[in-house]
C-alpha positions in Angstrom: 0.0 0.0 0.0 1.4 3.4 -1.0 1.8 6.1 1.6 -0.3 9.2 1.3 2.7 11.4 0.7 3.8 9.4 -2.4 3.9 11.7 -5.4 4.0 11.1 -9.2 7.4 9.9 -10.5 7.7 12.6 -13.2 7.1 15.3 -10.5 9.9 13.8 -8.4 12.3 13.9 -11.3 11.4 17.5 -12.1 11.8 18.6 -8.5 15.2 17.0 -8.4 16.3 19.6 -11.0 17.6 16.9 -13.2 15.2 17.4 -16.1 12.0 19.2 -17.0 8.7 17.6 -16.4 8.1 16.9 -20.1 11.5 15.3 -20.4 10.8 13.2 -17.3 7.7 11.8 -18.9 9.8 10.9 -22.0 12.4 9.1 -19.8 9.7 7.1 -18.1 8.0 6.1 -21.3 11.4 5.0 -22.7 12.0 2.7 -19.7 15.0 4.6 -18.5 13.6 5.2 -14.9 13.6 2.6 -12.1 12.2 2.5 -8.6 14.1 0.2 -6.2 15.6 -1.6 -9.2 12.2 -2.1 -11.0 11.9 -0.3 -14.4 8.8 1.9 -14.6 7.1 2.8 -17.9 3.7 4.1 -16.7 3.3 7.8 -16.1 0.8 7.3 -13.2 3.4 5.6 -11.0 4.0 7.2 -7.6 6.9 6.9 -5.3 8.4 8.2 -2.1 11.7 10.0 -2.9 12.8 9.8 0.8 12.2 6.1 1.2 12.9 4.6 -2.2 15.8 4.6 -4.6 14.9 6.3 -7.9 17.3 5.8 -10.8 17.7 7.3 -14.3 19.9 5.2 -16.6 21.1 3.2 -13.6 22.2 6.3 -11.6 20.4 7.5 -8.5 18.8 10.9 -8.8 20.2 13.6 -6.5 18.3 14.0 -3.2 15.6 16.6 -3.3 16.5 19.9 -1.6 14.2 21.9 0.6 12.4 24.5 -1.4 14.4 27.7 -2.1 12.8 30.8 -3.6 14.6 34.0 -4.5 13.6 37.2 -6.2 16.2 38.7 -8.5 16.3 42.1 -10.3 18.1 41.2 -13.5 20.1 44.2 -14.9 20.3 44.9 -18.6 23.1 43.1 -20.5 23.0 40.0 -18.4 22.1 36.6 -19.8 19.1 35.1 -17.9 20.6 31.6 -17.7 23.4 30.0 -15.7 25.9 29.6 -18.6 26.9 31.5 -21.7 29.3 30.2 -24.3 30.2 33.7 -25.3 31.4 34.6 -21.8 28.8 37.3 -21.1 27.6 38.0 -17.6 25.0 35.4 -16.4 22.7 34.8 -13.5 25.4 32.5 -12.0 27.7 35.4 -11.5 25.2 37.0 -9.2 24.4 33.7 -7.4 28.1 33.3 -6.6 28.4 36.9 -5.5 25.4 36.4 -3.1 27.1 33.2 -1.8 23.9 31.1 -2.5 24.7 27.4 -2.3 21.3 26.0 -3.4 21.0 24.7 -6.9 18.8 27.4 -8.3 17.5 27.9 -11.8 15.5 30.7 -13.3 11.8 30.4 -14.0 11.5 31.6 -17.6 13.8 34.2 -19.2 14.2 37.9 -19.9 16.0 39.1 -23.0 19.7 40.2 -22.7 18.7 43.8 -23.1 15.7 43.6 -20.7 15.7 44.0 -17.0 13.5 43.3 -14.0 12.0 40.6 -11.9 13.0 37.0 -12.2 12.2 34.1 -9.8 15.0 31.7 -9.0 14.2 28.4 -7.4 15.0 24.7 -7.1 11.3 23.8 -7.1 10.7 22.2 -10.5 7.0 21.6 -10.0 6.3 25.2 -9.1 8.4 26.4 -12.0 6.5 24.2 -14.4 3.2 25.5 -13.2 4.3 29.1 -13.4 5.1 28.7 -17.1 2.2 26.4 -18.0 -0.5 28.3 -20.0 -3.2 26.6 -18.0 -2.5 28.8 -15.0 -2.6 32.2 -16.9 0.0 33.8 -14.5 0.0 37.6 -15.2 3.4 39.2 -16.1 3.6 43.0 -15.9 6.1 45.0 -17.8 7.0 48.7 -17.8 8.1 49.5 -21.3 9.3 52.5 -23.3 8.2 52.6 -27.0 8.9 54.8 -30.0 6.3 57.4 -30.8 2.9 58.1 -29.2 0.5 55.2 -29.7 -3.1 56.2 -30.4 -6.0 54.8 -28.5 -6.8 52.7 -31.6 -3.3 51.2 -31.5 -3.6 50.4 -27.8 -6.9 48.9 -28.5 -5.3 46.5 -30.9 -3.1 45.2 -28.1 -6.2 44.7 -25.9 -8.1 42.9 -28.6 -5.2 40.7 -29.6 -2.2 40.4 -32.0 -2.0 37.3 -34.1 1.5 35.9 -34.2 2.8 34.4 -37.5 1.6 30.8 -37.6 0.4 31.0 -34.0 -2.4 32.1 -31.7 -3.7 35.6 -30.9 -2.1 37.2 -27.8 -3.9 39.9 -25.8 -2.6 42.4 -23.3 -3.9 44.8 -20.7 -2.3 48.2 -21.4 -2.1 51.5 -19.5 -0.4 54.6 -20.7 1.9 55.8 -17.9 3.7 58.8 -19.5 4.5 60.3 -22.8 7.2 62.6 -24.2 7.7 64.3 -27.5 8.5 61.1 -29.4 8.5 58.4 -26.7 5.8 56.7 -24.6 5.8 54.7 -21.4 3.3 51.9 -21.0 2.4 49.3 -18.4 1.6 46.0 -20.2 0.2 42.8 -18.7 0.4 39.5 -20.6 -0.4 35.9 -19.5 1.8 33.8 -21.8 5.6 33.7 -22.2 6.2 33.6 -25.9 9.8 34.5 -26.9 10.0 38.2 -27.5 6.2 38.5 -27.0 6.1 42.1 -25.8 8.5 43.3 -28.5 6.5 41.5 -31.2 3.2 42.9 -30.1 4.5 46.4 -29.9 6.2 46.1 -33.3 2.9 44.9 -34.7 1.2 48.2 -33.8 4.1 50.3 -35.2 5.7 51.3 -31.9 9.0 49.3 -31.3 10.1 48.7 -27.8 13.1 50.8 -26.7 13.4 49.5 -23.1 11.6 46.8 -21.1 11.4 46.0 -17.4 9.4 43.3 -15.8 7.9 44.6 -12.6 5.6 41.8 -11.5 5.1 38.1 -11.8 1.8 36.9 -10.4 1.7 38.1 -6.7 5.5 39.0 -6.8 6.6 42.6 -7.3 10.1 44.2 -7.5 9.4 46.8 -4.9 12.6 48.5 -3.9 15.0 45.7 -5.0 17.9 47.3 -6.8 19.3 45.9 -10.1 21.6 43.0 -9.4 20.2 42.4 -6.0 18.7 39.0 -4.8 16.5 38.4 -1.8 14.6 35.4 -0.5 10.9 35.3 -0.8 8.9 35.6 2.4 6.8 32.7 3.5 3.7 34.8 2.7 5.0 35.3 -0.9 5.6 31.6 -1.3 2.1 30.8 0.0 0.6 33.3 -2.4 2.4 31.6 -5.3 1.2 28.2 -4.2 -2.3 29.4 -3.8 -2.3 31.0 -7.3 -1.0 27.7 -8.8 -3.1 25.3 -6.8 -4.9 22.7 -8.9 -5.5 19.3 -7.3 -5.4 17.4 -10.6 -2.2 19.0 -11.9 0.1 16.2 -10.7 
Protein backbone atom coordinates (compact mmCIF):
# COMPACT_ATOMS: atom_id res chain seq x y z
CA UNK A 1 0.00 0.00 0.00
CA UNK A 2 1.38 3.38 -1.02
CA UNK A 3 1.84 6.11 1.58
CA UNK A 4 -0.32 9.18 1.31
CA UNK A 5 2.72 11.38 0.73
CA UNK A 6 3.85 9.43 -2.36
CA UNK A 7 3.95 11.67 -5.45
CA UNK A 8 4.04 11.07 -9.17
CA UNK A 9 7.37 9.94 -10.54
CA UNK A 10 7.66 12.65 -13.20
CA UNK A 11 7.15 15.28 -10.54
CA UNK A 12 9.91 13.78 -8.40
CA UNK A 13 12.31 13.92 -11.35
CA UNK A 14 11.38 17.52 -12.10
CA UNK A 15 11.76 18.58 -8.47
CA UNK A 16 15.22 17.05 -8.39
CA UNK A 17 16.27 19.64 -10.98
CA UNK A 18 17.59 16.86 -13.19
CA UNK A 19 15.16 17.35 -16.09
CA UNK A 20 12.00 19.22 -17.01
CA UNK A 21 8.67 17.56 -16.36
CA UNK A 22 8.10 16.89 -20.05
CA UNK A 23 11.55 15.31 -20.38
CA UNK A 24 10.83 13.24 -17.27
CA UNK A 25 7.74 11.78 -18.94
CA UNK A 26 9.80 10.89 -22.02
CA UNK A 27 12.38 9.12 -19.84
CA UNK A 28 9.68 7.10 -18.09
CA UNK A 29 8.02 6.05 -21.34
CA UNK A 30 11.42 5.00 -22.70
CA UNK A 31 11.98 2.67 -19.73
CA UNK A 32 14.98 4.61 -18.45
CA UNK A 33 13.62 5.15 -14.93
CA UNK A 34 13.55 2.60 -12.11
CA UNK A 35 12.18 2.51 -8.56
CA UNK A 36 14.10 0.22 -6.19
CA UNK A 37 15.55 -1.56 -9.23
CA UNK A 38 12.22 -2.07 -11.01
CA UNK A 39 11.87 -0.33 -14.37
CA UNK A 40 8.78 1.87 -14.64
CA UNK A 41 7.10 2.83 -17.93
CA UNK A 42 3.71 4.10 -16.72
CA UNK A 43 3.28 7.83 -16.09
CA UNK A 44 0.80 7.33 -13.24
CA UNK A 45 3.35 5.58 -11.04
CA UNK A 46 3.95 7.16 -7.62
CA UNK A 47 6.90 6.86 -5.27
CA UNK A 48 8.44 8.21 -2.09
CA UNK A 49 11.70 10.05 -2.89
CA UNK A 50 12.80 9.82 0.76
CA UNK A 51 12.18 6.09 1.19
CA UNK A 52 12.85 4.59 -2.24
CA UNK A 53 15.82 4.59 -4.59
CA UNK A 54 14.94 6.25 -7.89
CA UNK A 55 17.34 5.84 -10.79
CA UNK A 56 17.69 7.26 -14.28
CA UNK A 57 19.85 5.17 -16.61
CA UNK A 58 21.09 3.21 -13.61
CA UNK A 59 22.17 6.28 -11.62
CA UNK A 60 20.35 7.46 -8.49
CA UNK A 61 18.84 10.92 -8.81
CA UNK A 62 20.22 13.58 -6.45
CA UNK A 63 18.27 13.97 -3.21
CA UNK A 64 15.60 16.65 -3.35
CA UNK A 65 16.49 19.85 -1.58
CA UNK A 66 14.16 21.87 0.58
CA UNK A 67 12.36 24.52 -1.42
CA UNK A 68 14.39 27.67 -2.11
CA UNK A 69 12.77 30.75 -3.63
CA UNK A 70 14.55 34.00 -4.49
CA UNK A 71 13.60 37.21 -6.23
CA UNK A 72 16.23 38.68 -8.54
CA UNK A 73 16.25 42.06 -10.26
CA UNK A 74 18.10 41.25 -13.47
CA UNK A 75 20.13 44.16 -14.85
CA UNK A 76 20.33 44.87 -18.56
CA UNK A 77 23.09 43.11 -20.55
CA UNK A 78 22.96 40.00 -18.36
CA UNK A 79 22.07 36.58 -19.82
CA UNK A 80 19.12 35.07 -17.95
CA UNK A 81 20.64 31.59 -17.74
CA UNK A 82 23.42 29.97 -15.72
CA UNK A 83 25.93 29.61 -18.58
CA UNK A 84 26.85 31.52 -21.73
CA UNK A 85 29.27 30.17 -24.34
CA UNK A 86 30.17 33.74 -25.33
CA UNK A 87 31.37 34.56 -21.83
CA UNK A 88 28.83 37.29 -21.14
CA UNK A 89 27.59 37.97 -17.57
CA UNK A 90 24.99 35.41 -16.43
CA UNK A 91 22.72 34.77 -13.46
CA UNK A 92 25.39 32.46 -12.04
CA UNK A 93 27.71 35.43 -11.52
CA UNK A 94 25.16 37.00 -9.20
CA UNK A 95 24.44 33.73 -7.37
CA UNK A 96 28.14 33.33 -6.65
CA UNK A 97 28.36 36.94 -5.52
CA UNK A 98 25.42 36.40 -3.14
CA UNK A 99 27.06 33.18 -1.84
CA UNK A 100 23.94 31.11 -2.51
CA UNK A 101 24.67 27.38 -2.27
CA UNK A 102 21.26 25.99 -3.35
CA UNK A 103 21.02 24.66 -6.91
CA UNK A 104 18.82 27.43 -8.26
CA UNK A 105 17.53 27.91 -11.78
CA UNK A 106 15.50 30.72 -13.35
CA UNK A 107 11.78 30.43 -14.03
CA UNK A 108 11.50 31.63 -17.63
CA UNK A 109 13.79 34.19 -19.20
CA UNK A 110 14.24 37.86 -19.92
CA UNK A 111 16.01 39.14 -23.02
CA UNK A 112 19.66 40.17 -22.72
CA UNK A 113 18.70 43.85 -23.13
CA UNK A 114 15.71 43.63 -20.75
CA UNK A 115 15.71 44.02 -16.97
CA UNK A 116 13.54 43.33 -14.00
CA UNK A 117 11.95 40.62 -11.91
CA UNK A 118 13.01 37.00 -12.18
CA UNK A 119 12.17 34.12 -9.85
CA UNK A 120 15.03 31.74 -8.99
CA UNK A 121 14.16 28.42 -7.37
CA UNK A 122 14.97 24.72 -7.06
CA UNK A 123 11.27 23.80 -7.06
CA UNK A 124 10.75 22.21 -10.46
CA UNK A 125 7.04 21.55 -9.97
CA UNK A 126 6.29 25.17 -9.07
CA UNK A 127 8.42 26.43 -11.96
CA UNK A 128 6.53 24.24 -14.43
CA UNK A 129 3.18 25.51 -13.19
CA UNK A 130 4.28 29.15 -13.39
CA UNK A 131 5.12 28.66 -17.05
CA UNK A 132 2.17 26.44 -17.97
CA UNK A 133 -0.47 28.30 -20.04
CA UNK A 134 -3.22 26.63 -18.03
CA UNK A 135 -2.53 28.83 -15.00
CA UNK A 136 -2.57 32.18 -16.85
CA UNK A 137 -0.03 33.81 -14.53
CA UNK A 138 0.04 37.58 -15.20
CA UNK A 139 3.36 39.20 -16.06
CA UNK A 140 3.56 43.00 -15.91
CA UNK A 141 6.11 45.05 -17.85
CA UNK A 142 6.95 48.74 -17.81
CA UNK A 143 8.09 49.54 -21.34
CA UNK A 144 9.26 52.53 -23.33
CA UNK A 145 8.22 52.58 -26.98
CA UNK A 146 8.93 54.76 -29.99
CA UNK A 147 6.30 57.36 -30.78
CA UNK A 148 2.91 58.07 -29.23
CA UNK A 149 0.50 55.16 -29.67
CA UNK A 150 -3.08 56.21 -30.44
CA UNK A 151 -6.03 54.82 -28.50
CA UNK A 152 -6.77 52.72 -31.56
CA UNK A 153 -3.27 51.21 -31.49
CA UNK A 154 -3.55 50.40 -27.79
CA UNK A 155 -6.95 48.88 -28.49
CA UNK A 156 -5.29 46.46 -30.91
CA UNK A 157 -3.09 45.21 -28.06
CA UNK A 158 -6.17 44.68 -25.91
CA UNK A 159 -8.14 42.89 -28.62
CA UNK A 160 -5.16 40.73 -29.58
CA UNK A 161 -2.22 40.43 -31.96
CA UNK A 162 -1.98 37.30 -34.08
CA UNK A 163 1.54 35.91 -34.23
CA UNK A 164 2.78 34.44 -37.51
CA UNK A 165 1.60 30.84 -37.63
CA UNK A 166 0.42 31.04 -34.02
CA UNK A 167 -2.38 32.12 -31.71
CA UNK A 168 -3.72 35.57 -30.86
CA UNK A 169 -2.11 37.19 -27.81
CA UNK A 170 -3.91 39.88 -25.82
CA UNK A 171 -2.62 42.38 -23.30
CA UNK A 172 -3.89 44.81 -20.74
CA UNK A 173 -2.26 48.15 -21.39
CA UNK A 174 -2.10 51.46 -19.54
CA UNK A 175 -0.40 54.63 -20.71
CA UNK A 176 1.92 55.80 -17.93
CA UNK A 177 3.67 58.79 -19.48
CA UNK A 178 4.46 60.31 -22.84
CA UNK A 179 7.17 62.60 -24.17
CA UNK A 180 7.70 64.31 -27.50
CA UNK A 181 8.52 61.10 -29.37
CA UNK A 182 8.45 58.41 -26.68
CA UNK A 183 5.77 56.75 -24.56
CA UNK A 184 5.85 54.69 -21.40
CA UNK A 185 3.30 51.90 -21.03
CA UNK A 186 2.37 49.31 -18.43
CA UNK A 187 1.65 46.05 -20.23
CA UNK A 188 0.22 42.84 -18.74
CA UNK A 189 0.38 39.50 -20.57
CA UNK A 190 -0.40 35.93 -19.50
CA UNK A 191 1.82 33.85 -21.78
CA UNK A 192 5.57 33.67 -22.16
CA UNK A 193 6.24 33.55 -25.89
CA UNK A 194 9.77 34.48 -26.93
CA UNK A 195 9.99 38.25 -27.54
CA UNK A 196 6.22 38.47 -27.02
CA UNK A 197 6.07 42.06 -25.77
CA UNK A 198 8.46 43.29 -28.46
CA UNK A 199 6.55 41.46 -31.19
CA UNK A 200 3.19 42.87 -30.07
CA UNK A 201 4.46 46.45 -29.92
CA UNK A 202 6.22 46.09 -33.26
CA UNK A 203 2.91 44.93 -34.74
CA UNK A 204 1.22 48.23 -33.83
CA UNK A 205 4.12 50.27 -35.20
CA UNK A 206 5.74 51.27 -31.90
CA UNK A 207 8.97 49.30 -31.33
CA UNK A 208 10.14 48.72 -27.75
CA UNK A 209 13.11 50.83 -26.67
CA UNK A 210 13.39 49.45 -23.13
CA UNK A 211 11.62 46.76 -21.15
CA UNK A 212 11.42 46.03 -17.43
CA UNK A 213 9.36 43.28 -15.79
CA UNK A 214 7.92 44.65 -12.57
CA UNK A 215 5.59 41.82 -11.47
CA UNK A 216 5.07 38.10 -11.84
CA UNK A 217 1.80 36.88 -10.37
CA UNK A 218 1.75 38.12 -6.74
CA UNK A 219 5.47 38.99 -6.78
CA UNK A 220 6.63 42.57 -7.31
CA UNK A 221 10.07 44.17 -7.51
CA UNK A 222 9.41 46.77 -4.86
CA UNK A 223 12.65 48.51 -3.87
CA UNK A 224 14.95 45.71 -4.98
CA UNK A 225 17.85 47.32 -6.84
CA UNK A 226 19.25 45.95 -10.15
CA UNK A 227 21.58 43.04 -9.44
CA UNK A 228 20.18 42.36 -5.98
CA UNK A 229 18.72 39.03 -4.81
CA UNK A 230 16.45 38.42 -1.83
CA UNK A 231 14.62 35.36 -0.49
CA UNK A 232 10.86 35.28 -0.81
CA UNK A 233 8.90 35.64 2.40
CA UNK A 234 6.76 32.70 3.49
CA UNK A 235 3.72 34.83 2.68
CA UNK A 236 4.96 35.30 -0.90
CA UNK A 237 5.61 31.57 -1.28
CA UNK A 238 2.14 30.80 0.04
CA UNK A 239 0.62 33.32 -2.38
CA UNK A 240 2.41 31.64 -5.29
CA UNK A 241 1.23 28.20 -4.24
CA UNK A 242 -2.34 29.43 -3.83
CA UNK A 243 -2.26 30.98 -7.30
CA UNK A 244 -0.98 27.73 -8.79
CA UNK A 245 -3.14 25.32 -6.82
CA UNK A 246 -4.87 22.67 -8.88
CA UNK A 247 -5.53 19.28 -7.28
CA UNK A 248 -5.41 17.36 -10.56
CA UNK A 249 -2.22 18.98 -11.86
CA UNK A 250 0.15 16.23 -10.71
